[in-house]
C-alpha positions as CSV (number, residue, x, y, z in Angstrom):
1,M,176.4,135.6,58.6
2,M,177.4,133.8,55.4
3,N,175.3,134.5,52.3
4,G,173.8,131.8,50.2
5,Q,176.5,131.7,47.6
6,T,179.2,131.2,50.2
7,L,177.2,128.4,51.8
8,N,176.8,126.8,48.4
9,R,180.5,126.9,47.8
10,I,181.2,125.3,51.2
11,G,178.7,122.6,50.5
12,L,180.2,121.9,47.1
13,F,183.7,121.6,48.5
14,L,182.5,119.4,51.4
15,G,180.7,117.1,49.0
16,G,183.7,116.9,46.7
17,L,185.9,116.1,49.7
18,I,183.6,113.3,50.7
19,L,183.6,111.8,47.2
20,F,187.4,112.1,46.9
21,S,187.9,110.3,50.2
22,L,185.4,107.7,49.3
23,L,187.2,106.7,46.1
24,F,190.8,107.2,46.9
25,L,191.6,107.1,50.7
26,P,192.0,103.8,52.6
27,D,190.1,102.9,55.7
28,I,191.5,104.0,59.1
29,H,192.0,101.3,61.7
30,L,191.9,102.6,65.3
31,G,191.8,99.3,67.2
32,K,191.0,95.6,66.9
33,Q,187.8,95.9,68.8
34,L,186.5,98.7,66.5
35,P,185.4,98.5,62.9
36,A,187.5,100.3,60.3
37,F,186.5,104.0,59.9
38,Q,186.3,105.9,56.6
39,T,187.7,109.5,56.3
40,I,184.0,110.4,55.8
41,D,183.4,109.5,59.4
42,F,185.7,112.3,60.5
43,L,184.0,114.8,58.0
44,L,180.6,114.1,59.4
45,P,180.9,116.7,62.2
46,F,181.4,119.4,59.6
47,V,178.4,118.0,57.7
48,V,176.3,118.3,60.9
49,V,177.4,121.9,61.5
50,Y,176.7,122.8,57.8
51,L,173.2,121.3,58.1
52,I,172.5,123.1,61.4
53,V,173.4,126.4,59.7
54,R,171.0,125.7,56.9
55,R,168.4,123.9,59.0
56,K,165.6,126.3,58.0
57,E,166.1,125.4,54.3
58,L,165.9,121.6,54.9
59,Q,162.8,120.0,53.4
60,W,161.1,117.0,54.9
61,Q,160.8,113.8,52.8
62,K,158.7,110.8,53.6
63,Y,161.8,108.8,52.7
64,Y,163.4,109.9,55.9
65,I,160.7,108.2,57.9
66,I,161.7,104.9,56.5
67,L,165.3,105.5,57.5
68,L,164.3,106.6,61.0
69,L,162.0,103.6,61.4
70,F,164.9,101.3,60.4
71,C,167.1,103.0,63.0
72,A,164.4,102.5,65.6
73,Y,163.8,98.9,64.6
74,I,167.4,97.6,64.8
75,P,167.5,97.9,68.6
76,I,164.2,96.0,68.9
77,S,165.8,93.1,67.0
78,M,168.9,93.4,69.2
79,F,166.7,93.3,72.3
80,V,164.8,90.2,71.2
81,N,168.1,88.4,70.6
82,G,169.8,89.6,73.8
83,R,172.4,91.7,72.0
84,L,171.8,95.2,73.5
85,N,175.3,94.9,75.1
86,K,177.0,94.3,71.8
87,V,178.6,97.7,70.9
88,I,179.5,96.6,67.4
89,D,175.8,96.1,66.5
90,Y,175.1,99.8,67.1
91,F,177.3,100.7,64.2
92,E,174.6,99.5,61.8
93,I,172.4,102.3,63.2
94,Y,175.2,104.7,62.8
95,K,175.6,103.7,59.1
96,I,172.0,104.5,58.4
97,L,172.2,107.9,60.2
98,K,175.4,108.6,58.2
99,F,173.5,107.7,55.0
100,L,170.7,110.2,56.0
101,L,173.2,113.0,56.7
102,I,174.9,112.6,53.3
103,I,171.5,112.7,51.6
104,L,170.7,115.9,53.4
105,L,174.0,117.5,52.5
106,F,173.6,116.8,48.8
107,T,170.2,118.3,48.6
108,F,172.0,121.6,48.9
109,I,174.5,120.9,46.1
110,D,174.0,121.6,42.4
111,F,174.3,118.5,40.3
112,K,175.8,120.2,37.2
113,Q,178.4,122.1,39.2
114,F,179.3,119.0,41.2
115,S,179.7,117.0,37.9
116,T,182.0,119.6,36.3
117,R,184.2,120.3,39.4
118,W,184.3,116.9,41.0
119,L,182.7,113.9,39.3
120,F,184.5,114.1,35.9
121,P,188.0,114.9,37.3
122,L,187.7,112.2,40.0
123,F,186.4,109.7,37.5
124,Y,189.4,110.2,35.2
125,G,191.7,110.0,38.2
126,L,190.1,106.7,39.3
127,V,190.4,105.3,35.7
128,I,194.1,106.1,35.6
129,L,194.7,104.6,39.1
130,N,192.9,101.4,38.1
131,F,194.9,101.1,34.9
132,V,198.1,101.5,37.0
133,H,196.8,98.7,39.2
134,F,195.7,96.5,36.3
135,F,199.1,96.6,34.6
136,N,200.9,96.8,38.0
137,I,203.0,99.7,37.0
138,L,205.9,100.3,39.4
139,D,204.7,97.4,41.5
140,F,201.7,99.5,42.5
141,N,199.7,96.4,43.7
142,S,202.1,95.9,46.6
143,F,201.1,99.4,47.7
144,L,197.4,98.6,47.4
145,H,197.9,95.3,49.2
146,K,199.6,97.0,52.1
147,Y,197.3,100.0,52.6
148,Y,193.9,99.1,51.1
149,I,191.6,96.2,51.8
150,G,191.8,93.4,49.2
151,G,193.6,90.6,50.8
152,I,193.4,87.5,48.6
153,Q,192.0,89.4,45.7
154,L,195.2,91.4,45.4
155,E,197.5,88.6,46.4
156,Y,196.1,86.4,43.6
157,F,195.5,89.2,41.1
158,G,196.1,87.8,37.6
159,L,196.9,84.3,39.1
160,N,195.0,81.1,39.7
161,S,194.9,79.1,43.0
162,L,198.3,77.6,42.0
163,K,199.7,81.1,41.6
164,E,200.1,80.6,37.8
165,Q,199.3,83.3,35.3
166,S,195.5,83.6,34.7
167,V,192.7,86.0,33.9
168,K,192.8,89.4,35.6
169,R,189.9,90.9,37.6
170,M,190.4,94.6,38.3
171,V,190.2,95.2,42.1
172,G,191.3,98.9,42.4
173,T,191.0,100.7,45.7
174,M,187.7,99.0,46.5
175,G,189.5,95.7,47.4
176,N,186.9,93.6,45.6
177,P,186.2,93.3,41.8
178,N,182.4,93.1,42.3
179,I,182.4,96.3,44.3
180,N,184.8,97.9,41.9
181,A,182.4,97.0,39.1
182,L,179.5,98.5,41.0
183,V,181.4,101.8,41.5
184,F,182.2,102.0,37.8
185,S,178.6,101.0,37.0
186,I,177.5,104.0,39.0
187,F,179.8,106.3,37.0
188,A,178.5,104.7,33.8
189,I,174.9,105.4,34.8
190,I,175.8,109.0,35.6
191,F,177.5,109.4,32.2
192,I,174.8,107.8,30.1
193,P,174.1,110.1,27.2
194,F,170.3,110.3,27.5
195,N,170.4,113.1,25.0
196,Y,172.9,111.7,22.5
197,S,176.3,113.3,22.2
198,K,179.6,111.8,21.0
199,K,181.6,113.3,23.8
200,Q,179.3,111.9,26.5
201,L,179.2,108.6,24.8
202,S,183.0,108.3,24.8
203,I,183.1,108.9,28.6
204,F,180.2,106.4,29.1
205,L,182.1,103.7,27.1
206,I,185.3,104.3,29.2
207,A,183.2,103.6,32.3
208,I,181.7,100.5,30.7
209,L,185.2,99.2,29.8
210,M,186.2,99.6,33.5
211,V,183.1,97.7,34.5
212,F,184.0,94.8,32.2
213,L,187.6,94.7,33.3
214,C,186.4,93.9,36.8
215,Q,184.9,90.7,35.4
216,S,181.8,90.8,37.5
217,R,179.1,88.5,36.3
218,T,176.5,90.3,38.5
219,A,177.4,93.7,36.9
220,L,177.2,92.1,33.4
221,I,173.6,90.9,34.0
222,A,172.7,94.2,35.7
223,W,173.8,96.1,32.6
224,G,171.7,93.9,30.3
225,L,168.7,94.8,32.5
226,I,169.5,98.5,32.6
227,L,169.6,98.7,28.8
228,I,166.3,96.9,28.6
229,G,164.9,99.3,31.2
230,I,166.1,102.3,29.2
231,A,164.4,101.0,26.1
232,I,161.1,100.1,27.8
233,L,160.8,103.3,29.8
234,R,162.1,105.4,26.9
235,L,164.6,107.2,29.2
236,A,166.9,108.1,26.3
237,N,166.2,110.1,23.2
238,W,168.1,107.7,20.9
239,K,167.2,107.0,17.3
240,W,167.8,103.5,15.8
241,K,171.2,104.5,14.4
242,E,172.2,105.8,17.9
243,W,171.0,102.6,19.6
244,I,173.1,100.6,17.2
245,L,176.1,102.8,17.7
246,I,175.9,102.6,21.5
247,L,175.3,98.9,21.6
248,S,178.2,98.3,19.2
249,G,180.4,100.5,21.4
250,I,179.4,98.4,24.5
251,V,180.2,95.1,22.6
252,L,183.5,96.6,21.5
253,M,184.4,97.5,25.1
254,Y,183.6,93.9,26.1
255,F,186.0,92.4,23.5
256,I,188.7,94.9,24.5
257,S,188.3,93.9,28.2
258,W,188.3,90.3,27.1
259,A,191.7,90.8,25.4
260,L,193.2,92.8,28.2
261,A,192.0,90.5,31.0
262,T,193.2,87.3,29.3
263,D,196.5,88.6,28.0
264,F,195.0,88.5,24.5
265,F,192.9,85.4,24.8
266,K,195.4,83.1,26.5
267,Y,193.0,82.3,29.4
268,S,189.2,81.7,29.8
269,L,187.3,84.8,30.6
270,Y,185.6,84.7,34.1
271,S,182.4,86.5,33.0
272,N,181.9,84.2,30.0
273,Y,180.5,81.5,32.3
274,I,177.2,83.5,32.0
275,L,177.1,83.1,28.3
276,D,177.6,79.3,28.2
277,G,175.4,78.5,31.2
278,S,178.1,76.9,33.2
279,I,177.8,79.6,35.9
280,L,175.4,77.3,37.7
281,Q,178.1,74.7,38.1
282,T,180.9,77.1,39.4
283,G,182.2,76.9,42.9
284,S,180.9,80.4,43.7
285,A,177.4,79.6,42.6
286,L,177.3,76.3,44.5
287,G,178.8,78.0,47.6
288,R,176.0,80.6,47.4
289,W,173.3,78.0,47.3
290,E,174.7,76.3,50.4
291,A,174.9,79.6,52.3
292,W,171.4,80.6,51.2
293,T,169.9,77.2,52.2
294,L,171.5,77.5,55.7
295,L,170.4,81.1,56.2
296,G,167.0,80.4,54.8
297,N,166.4,77.6,57.4
298,M,167.5,80.0,60.1
299,I,165.1,82.7,58.8
300,I,162.2,80.3,59.2
301,E,163.3,79.8,62.9
302,K,163.0,83.6,63.6
303,P,160.9,85.1,60.8
304,I,159.6,88.2,62.6
305,F,162.6,89.9,64.4
306,G,165.4,87.9,62.8
307,H,168.7,87.0,64.6
308,G,170.0,90.6,65.0
309,V,173.0,92.2,63.4
310,N,175.3,89.4,64.7
311,K,178.3,89.7,62.4
312,E,180.1,87.3,64.6
313,F,178.0,84.4,63.3
314,F,179.3,85.1,59.7
315,Y,182.9,85.6,60.8
316,A,183.0,82.4,63.0
317,N,181.4,80.2,60.3
318,H,183.2,81.8,57.3
319,I,179.8,82.5,55.6
320,Y,179.1,85.2,53.1
321,S,175.4,85.9,52.5
322,E,175.9,87.2,49.0
323,N,172.3,88.1,48.8
324,E,171.2,91.2,50.7
325,Y,167.5,90.3,50.8
326,I,168.4,87.1,52.6
327,L,170.9,89.0,54.8
328,M,168.2,91.5,55.9
329,A,165.6,88.8,56.5
330,W,168.2,86.9,58.6
331,R,169.2,89.9,60.6
332,Y,165.9,91.7,61.1
333,G,163.1,89.3,60.0
334,I,160.3,90.1,57.6
335,I,159.8,93.6,59.1
336,G,163.4,94.6,58.5
337,L,163.2,93.1,55.0
338,I,160.2,95.3,54.2
339,L,162.0,98.4,55.5
340,Y,165.1,97.5,53.4
341,I,163.1,97.0,50.2
342,G,161.2,100.3,50.9
343,L,164.5,102.2,50.8
344,F,164.6,101.5,47.1
345,L,161.0,101.0,46.0
346,Y,159.6,104.2,47.6
347,P,161.8,106.6,45.6
348,A,161.7,104.4,42.5
349,F,157.9,104.6,42.4
350,I,157.9,108.3,42.7
351,L,160.6,108.7,40.0
352,L,158.8,106.3,37.7
353,R,155.9,108.8,37.6
354,N,158.1,111.7,36.7
355,H,161.6,111.1,35.4
356,R,162.1,114.0,33.0
357,S,165.4,115.4,34.5
358,T,168.7,113.7,33.9
359,I,169.4,113.2,37.7
360,A,165.9,111.6,38.1
361,K,166.7,109.1,35.3
362,T,170.1,108.5,36.9
363,A,168.6,107.9,40.3
364,L,166.0,105.5,38.9
365,L,168.6,103.4,37.1
366,F,170.8,103.5,40.2
367,L,168.0,102.1,42.3
368,A,167.4,99.4,39.7
369,L,171.1,98.6,39.9
370,M,170.9,98.2,43.6
371,L,167.8,96.0,43.5
372,T,169.4,93.8,40.9
373,T,172.9,93.4,42.4
374,A,171.4,92.7,45.8
375,L,170.4,89.3,44.4
376,T,174.0,88.1,44.5
377,N,175.9,90.8,46.4
378,N,175.4,93.1,49.4
379,P,175.5,96.6,47.8
380,F,173.7,98.5,50.6
381,S,176.1,96.9,53.1
382,D,179.1,98.2,51.3
383,R,180.2,101.5,52.7
384,T,181.3,103.0,49.4
385,V,178.2,102.0,47.3
386,V,175.8,103.2,50.0
387,I,177.4,106.6,50.2
388,F,177.1,106.9,46.4
389,L,173.4,106.0,46.7
390,A,173.0,108.8,49.3
391,I,174.7,111.3,47.0
392,I,172.4,110.4,44.1
393,L,169.3,110.4,46.2
394,G,170.3,113.8,47.7
395,F,170.5,115.2,44.1
396,S,167.2,113.6,43.1
397,F,165.3,115.0,46.1
398,N,165.8,118.4,44.4
399,T,163.8,117.3,41.3
400,D,160.1,118.0,40.8
401,P,158.8,114.6,42.0
402,F,160.2,115.2,45.5
403,K,160.0,119.0,45.9
404,H,157.8,120.6,48.6
405,K,157.1,124.3,48.8
406,K,155.7,124.6,52.3
407,T,156.7,121.5,54.3
408,H,160.0,121.7,56.1
409,L,161.9,119.7,58.7
410,P,160.5,120.3,62.2
411,Q,162.3,123.2,63.9
412,H,162.8,123.9,67.7
413,E,162.1,127.4,68.7
414,S,165.1,129.2,70.1
């Protein structure tokens, strides 16, 4: 039998391997009829074995009930819409079960050890890789375009529709500047110096610079709300001078990103549409309104059980929901929407009552980020962002608000 220290080391290594594959390894395509797989999917059997070995130490959380109810409800929506024979729809259930398994794994991993051995080194590696991509060193973008998702985002990187030089939006290994901005926003939240230190602040500002280089308007708005939330909830022990220093650093990072993205102010900055109000007149904003109107009318037609997963509808009509609340209501009706919102609000309410630890504050801000960005993106539907959420929730379930001394997961007698 392995002792506790050995099991902890195995868990730490397995968790690090999952994060490394999440950030750096491309999807694996096994066939046209199957969705792309992540390397994580092939690591899950090891996660299951690990959890079985430590099953007596697992603690039950009410949060898991929401996840299991969601898994049970999806087939009901499929049945109502005559889609029980659609194999691809069952992968949505699999995604939620994978989400649960990653949460359970990370309840066994120490946050400080994981930060030192994995989070910081992988973050620096990701920063370097994204800069290599941003400046296209050694034609690195051709490699990204060939092996990673990205398509038109990489094909037109630094170009306009006429393929003329234009503003750059950093795509990275995520294949999408909005998702890339979300990933670096997650790192920035993790590195926020709640207890002020110059070293921690410098790492946080690097992460913020990477967010700005992605030119995501959604991320820019989200960070404004996050900073307001930190001030209102008093999550950080910052004096006025420290607040001024931090805000000045953020503004400086914005201007540096502005210079780099526009080749030193030769082109209009994509995210500046927010500042002058013209965002409401852009093609992406008008396209979203049209899609939301169409989906909203369809939600009214089937308000209870929705239309099912039915990804084919979006592919066939070239529609992007770009709002996860609308997407969930369209797919699963009002019941599914309530379950979806519960995934964020339940832990958020508990953390609001007790957010003394760093990881509790981090988890609370991450949940706020998810709720905010879901207004114009689909963060929970993104396979990278959702695993990051599982990792942070797993860590947070080891904090005081969630700890249980006597209640464990149900065990079968051997």
